[in-house]
Every structure is written in structure tokens, then in C-alpha cells.
C-alpha positions as CSV (number, residue, x, y, z in Angstrom):
1,M,-1.9,-3.1,34.0
2,S,-4.5,-5.7,32.7
3,V,-4.3,-7.1,29.4
4,V,-7.9,-5.9,28.6
5,K,-6.6,-2.0,29.4
6,E,-3.2,-2.8,27.4
7,F,-5.3,-3.9,24.3
8,K,-7.4,-0.8,24.6
9,E,-4.6,1.1,24.5
10,F,-3.0,-0.7,21.6
11,A,-6.6,-0.8,19.6
12,M,-7.4,2.8,20.1
13,R,-3.9,4.3,18.7
14,G,-4.3,6.3,15.7
15,N,-2.0,4.0,13.4
16,V,-3.9,0.5,14.0
17,V,-7.2,2.2,13.2
18,D,-5.5,3.9,9.9
19,M,-4.4,0.1,9.5
20,A,-7.6,-1.5,9.3
21,V,-9.4,1.0,7.7
22,G,-6.3,0.5,5.0
23,I,-7.0,-3.0,5.6
24,I,-10.4,-3.3,4.9
25,I,-10.6,-0.8,2.0
26,G,-7.4,-2.5,0.3
27,G,-9.3,-5.9,0.4
28,A,-12.8,-4.1,-1.4
29,F,-10.0,-2.2,-4.3
30,G,-8.5,-5.8,-4.5
31,K,-12.0,-7.4,-5.5
32,I,-12.5,-4.6,-8.2
33,I,-9.2,-5.1,-9.4
34,S,-9.9,-8.9,-10.1
35,S,-13.2,-7.8,-11.4
36,V,-11.6,-5.4,-13.9
37,V,-8.8,-8.2,-14.7
38,S,-11.1,-10.9,-15.3
39,D,-13.8,-9.3,-17.1
40,V,-12.7,-6.0,-18.7
41,I,-8.8,-6.8,-19.5
42,M,-8.8,-10.7,-19.9
43,P,-11.4,-11.5,-22.2
44,P,-10.2,-8.9,-25.3
45,I,-6.4,-10.2,-24.5
46,G,-8.1,-14.2,-25.1
47,L,-10.0,-13.0,-28.0
48,L,-6.7,-11.7,-29.9
49,L,-5.0,-14.5,-28.9
50,G,-7.6,-17.0,-30.6
51,G,-10.9,-17.2,-28.4
52,V,-8.5,-18.1,-25.5
53,K,-10.3,-18.1,-21.9
54,F,-7.4,-18.1,-19.5
55,T,-9.2,-19.4,-16.5
56,D,-9.7,-22.8,-19.0
57,L,-6.0,-23.1,-19.5
58,K,-4.5,-26.1,-18.4
59,I,-2.3,-28.9,-18.6
60,I,-3.9,-32.2,-17.6
61,L,-1.5,-34.5,-15.5
62,K,-4.0,-37.1,-15.0
63,E,-7.5,-37.8,-16.6
64,P,-10.7,-38.1,-14.7
65,I,-12.3,-41.4,-14.0
66,L,-15.5,-42.1,-15.1
67,D,-17.8,-44.8,-13.2
68,A,-20.4,-46.8,-15.0
69,S,-22.8,-44.5,-15.4
70,G,-20.7,-41.9,-16.9
71,A,-20.4,-39.8,-13.6
72,V,-16.8,-38.4,-12.5
73,A,-15.8,-40.8,-10.0
74,T,-12.2,-39.4,-9.4
75,E,-11.4,-35.8,-10.7
76,A,-8.6,-34.6,-12.9
77,V,-5.5,-33.9,-11.5
78,S,-3.9,-30.6,-13.9
79,V,-2.1,-27.5,-13.3
80,N,-4.2,-24.8,-14.2
81,Y,-1.7,-21.8,-15.4
82,G,-4.2,-20.1,-17.2
83,N,-5.5,-19.0,-13.6
84,F,-2.0,-18.4,-12.2
85,I,-1.4,-16.1,-15.2
86,Q,-4.9,-14.3,-14.3
87,V,-4.1,-13.7,-11.0
88,T,-0.5,-12.3,-11.7
89,V,-1.9,-9.4,-13.8
90,D,-4.3,-8.7,-11.2
91,F,-1.3,-8.3,-8.7
92,L,0.7,-6.5,-11.2
93,I,-2.0,-3.9,-11.8
94,I,-2.7,-3.8,-7.8
95,A,0.5,-3.4,-7.2
96,M,1.0,-0.6,-9.5
97,A,-2.0,1.3,-8.3
98,I,-0.9,1.1,-4.9
99,F,2.6,2.3,-6.0
100,M,1.1,5.2,-7.6
101,M,-1.1,6.3,-4.8
102,I,1.9,6.0,-2.2
103,K,4.2,8.1,-4.9
104,A,1.2,10.8,-4.7
105,M,1.0,10.7,-1.3
106,N,4.3,11.1,-0.8
107,S,4.6,14.2,-3.2
108,M,1.8,16.0,-1.2
109,K,3.9,15.5,1.8
110,K,7.0,16.9,0.3
111,K,4.8,19.9,-0.9
112,E,3.7,20.3,3.1
113,V,7.3,19.8,4.3
114,E,8.7,22.5,1.9
115,V,6.2,25.5,3.2
116,P,9.1,27.8,4.9
117,A,8.2,28.3,8.6
118,A,9.0,31.8,10.1
119,P,12.0,31.8,11.5
120,P,12.2,31.3,15.4
121,A,13.0,34.4,17.1
122,P,16.1,35.2,18.2
123,P,16.8,34.4,21.9
124,V,16.5,37.0,24.5
125,P,19.8,37.7,26.1
126,T,20.6,36.7,29.5
127,K,21.6,39.4,32.2
128,E,25.1,38.1,32.1
129,E,25.3,38.8,28.0
130,V,23.5,42.3,28.4
131,L,26.3,43.1,30.9
132,L,29.1,41.8,28.7
133,A,28.0,43.9,26.1
134,E,28.0,47.0,28.2
135,I,31.6,46.2,29.1
136,R,32.5,45.5,25.5
137,D,30.8,48.7,24.4
138,L,32.6,50.8,26.9
139,L,35.9,49.6,26.2
140,K,35.4,50.4,22.6
141,V,34.6,53.9,23.8
142,K,38.1,53.8,25.9
143,K,40.0,53.3,22.7
């Protein structure tokens, strides 16, 4: 089997296509959540904490070096912990939303499974079983 044919079979399976769609939607969903966190949630929290903008929170390890004209020759070295806090909040919100979505999907699947199907019809007795039943009935009549 050629590699191209194998790849085509792999790519056309339903699970692979579903996964690709999920990844694309997940990426877009992540961007929406990042915007909600950075533009809607974090500004009021920063305001409550005294007008702090979380992306500006950092610990400067080495100050920037300026040249003779006052331009930055070497950038400052810093630990940007405010950005880390914001990304962590992004992650927690996305994780919670995905958890709730999966929980809802699982409960819908349980409802589908719980619907009782009609019981299967009893199997048709074989010729031997019919003959044995007739013999049993005849023996009962003789007693």
C-alpha cells in the first residue's frame, strides 16, 4: 500500500476530521477567552488593587543600558510575573469552560444510552428443542 493511500485513509477517518475541527475551534475559543481576560476581567481587578496593569508587573534583574544619545543600547532583563498571572487566569477560564462543555456532552450521552431499547425477540427453538419439548409433554401426560 502506498504512503499516499495510507495517509488518505488516515485523514478521511471521522475522528481525525473531528479532531482537526476541534483544534481550530479551540484556537479561536482561546483567543476569545484571552481577550475577555485581558480586556474585561483583569482591568477591574487591577483597578481594585490600586490601578495596576498586570502586564506591567515585573521584577527588573538588570537595568537597560543607554548609549550617548539616550537610546536603549541593551534591553532590560526582567521577570514578567504580571503577564504570567494573566496567562494563568486565561488557562483557568479555558480549562473550566472545556470541563463544563465535556460534562454537558457526557450527560447528553448518558441520556441517549439510558433510553431502553425494545428487548430482543426470544430465539426461535431448533427442531431438536421442539422434539424434546414434545417428548417431555408426552411423558407428563403418561404420569
